N, C-alpha and C positions, 0 to 999 in steps of 0.2 A: 194544373201543371202543363207547361208547354211540351208537346210531343216532338221529339227530334227523330225524323225518319230519313235523314240524309247522312250517309256514311262519308263524311268529308275526307277522312284519312284514306279511305279506300279510293275515292276519286283522285286524290293527290298522288297516291301510289301508282295507279294506272296511268295517269297523265305523265308522271315522271318517267315511267317505263317506256311510254311512247316516244318521248323526247330522246331518251338514252339509246333506244333501239333504232331510232331513225324512221319509224313508221308504224302504222296500226297492225299490219300483218306480223311483223317481227315481234312487236310487243305482245300480240295475242299468243304467239307460240310459247313465249316464256311464262305467260300467265295462265296457260291452259284455258284460254277463252277463244271465242270466235272473233275474227276481225270485225264483223258487224257489231258484236256486243261491245267491243272496245270503242268503236267509232260512235256508237249510240251513247256510251257513257261520257265520252268527251263532249259530245254535242249537248247532253243534259247538263254537264258542268258549265259549258259556255252559256247556256240558257239561264242557269241559276245565277251566274256571275254578271250576266248582261254584257259580256265582252267576248269578242272572238279571240281565241288563243292560238289557233292553227289555221294557216291558209292551205286550203285543199286544192287549189287550182294548179299547182305544179306537181310533177311526178315525185319530187323530193320534198320531204316534210319541211315546212317553213314556219317558224314561230313568228307571231306578231310581237310588237314591243310588250303588250300586255301578257302574252304567253311567256316571254322571256322572264319578265318580272315574277309571274306566278310560279314558274318552274324554280327559279332561284330560291324563293321563299319556301316552296314545298320541300326542296331538298333539305334545307335546314330544319324545318319542322319535323319531317320524317326521321331525320337523324336524331333529333331530340327525343322523339317518341320511342325510337328503338333503344336509345340509351336509358330512358326512364324505365322501360320494361326490363332491361338487363340489370339495372341497379336494384329494382324491386325484387328480382329473382335471385340476386346474389348478395344482398345486404350491402349494396353500393360498392362492392369490391370492383376495382377497375378490370374490365374484361372486354374482349371483342377484338376486331381487326382494326389496326391503326395504320393508316397510310401516311407516310412521311416523305416529303420532297425536300431535298437539301442541296445547297450549292456544293460543288464537287470538293473544294478544299475543306470546308467544315465537315462534310460527310466523311471524307477520307481520314482526317486527323482527329476528329472528335466523335461523331455520331457512330460510325461503324465499330470503332474500338470499344465504345461504351455500351453497345447493345447487349452483349452477354450479361453484363451486370444488371441492366434494366430488366431484361426478360427473366433473370433469376429472381428479381424482386417482385415482378408481376407475372407469374406463370400463366395467368388466364388471358394475357394479351398476346396477340400475334402481330408482327410488324411487316409491313410491305414498304420497302425503301426504294426511292428513285432519286438518282443524283443527276443534277443538271444545273449549269450556270445560267440557263435561260429562265426568266421569270415566268412561272406557270400560272394559269388561272386555276385556283383551287377547286372551283366548281367543275370546270372542264376536266381537270385531272383527277377529280374525286379524291383530293388529298385532305386529310384532317389537319395537318400541320405542315408548314413550309418554313425552311430556314433561309433567310435572305440577308445579304450583306449590303451595306450602303444606306443612303438616306431613305427613309420611308415616305412614300407618296400618300397623299390623302386618299382613303378608300374605306370600304365597309369592313375591312379586315381589322381584327384586334391584334395588337403587337405586344410582345413581351421581350424586353431587351435581355440578351444573354451575356453581352459584353462588348468590348471594342478591341480592335487590333491596330497596331501601328503598321504603316506601310514602309517598305524599303526597296531600293534599287539594288539588284544583285547581278553578278556575272560569274562564270566559271573561270578558274585559273587557265584552262585551255584557251578561252577566248582572249584573255589578257596576255597570252604568250606572244601574240602577234601585233598587239596595239596597246597603247598606254591607257591607263584609267582616266576617265573624264574628271576634270577639276572644276568645271563650271557648266552652266546651262548651255552655253554656246558650244562647248566641246562635246556635251552630251548629244547634241543634234547630229554630230558626225559619226555616231555609233549606230550599230544595228539594234534598233529598239523593237522588241517583240511585244505585240499587243493582242488583245482579245478580239475574236471575230463577232462577239455579241456586243450589244449596245451598252455603254457605261454612262452613268450620270455625269462623270467627269472624264471626257475623252482624252485629255492630256495628262502628263505627269507634272504635278506641282513641284517646282524647285525654287529655292531662295536665290535671288540674284540682286546684290546691292540692297538687301533688306526688303526687297519686293518679291512676291510670289509670281513666277511666270510659269506658263504651261508649255511643256514640250510634247508634241504629238508623237506617239510611237508609229514610225513609218518604216519599220523594218521589212525584211523580205519573207516574214512568216507570221501567221496569226494562228490562234488556237481557240477551240470552242469552250475551254474551261481553264480554271486556274492551275490545276494539276498538270495539264498538258503544257501550259506555258512554263511551269517549273521544269518539266522534263526537257523542253527545248533549251532552257538556260543551262541546265546541268550538262547537256550535250555540247555546250560551248558555241551555240549558234549566235547568241547575242545577249543583250541585257533585258531583264524583265523587272517589273515593279510588283512586288509580292507582299502578301500579308505576313507579318512577322512569324506567326505560328506555323506557317507553311515551310519556312526556310530555317527555322531555329536550329534544327539538327544539322542541316547542310552547312550552315555557317560555322557551327562548333566543330564539325569534322573537316572543314576546309574545302568541302566540295563546291561551295559558293563563297563569294567575297562581296561584302557590301561596299557600295561606292557612293560618293557625294553625301555622306552622312552629315557633314558640316553644313550642307545646303538643304537638308531634309527639313521641311516646315513642321514636321511632327504631327501632321493631320492623322486623325483616327477614322477608321471605318467601323461603324456600328454593325453588330450582328443581332438580328431579331428572329424570334419564332413568331410566326403569324398564323392566325386561324380565323375561320368565319365566326362572326359574333352575331347573335340574334337577340341580344338583350337578356337572354335567359341564362341558366347555369351552364357552365362548361362541361362537356361530357367527361366522365371520370377518367377514361383512358387518355384523353387529351390533357387533362389537368395533371395526371400522373407523369406524363412525359415532360411537360413544361417544368414542373417542380423538380424532376430528376435532372434535367439539363442545367437549370439554374444552379443546382447544388453541385453537380459533377464537373461542369465546365469552369467553375470558379477556381482560378489558380492561386488564390490567396493574395493577390495584389490589390492594393487599395482601389484602383480604378478599374478593376476587372479586365485588365488587358489580356488578350488572347495571344 
């Protein structure tokens, strides 16, 4: 029988800690090891792999391409190992810390209001939520799940669709007190159009004009870092904003906002996905629990799962 005398998981854990702490000394302090022992372990790992993982010529830790690739895979494998141990100890009941990153509109209108119900169903799970409309790197943010709106780009992430939302252009009655509502794409260009300060896959607003979709760029005097901030600017009467229907449904019903150019709305939908790192293996129980819960809870009963 072959003797295995290499603690590969231990090497991965130490190497990952070096990367996350930014150096050998910092990692050594968290691992209760000496810096020289940590350095020797990484050198032994490099020797066994036959590849340099870390450049030691600079004062700041610098990963080689091989080191980056090994770190990314190590994080996934270590997470799977931790999940396997937790499942074995708990009869596969979902448990542990779940880090979730969501865009601000979905987080505000769906995720945060639903969390009490989710945590009541899974009392052994704790949740760490971060809201941002900036697309984050799941590895860098150490997030288990991210909620993203818009078209999905090709990547190593696994995506699960939660639904789709219709987009609409809205403005406050106070804004229209001093100017007429736009009746065409040309008239829309003369209004104060509020846009996001983050990069969008579609920079302009699609509007039907003579049966053809044209894009009108939002070139107003204010931008915002997230969808809810844009909604607040629109509610304040500063200008027009193009919002997801679920964001402004209550505002439209209460008359706080008014939809415009609905006859020229091309009816385009923005998909909402939950994405997570996929390693080809089983999904951690805590991640699977959240995904199944969101698919169930976010469904509003409409045939096309419109949000």
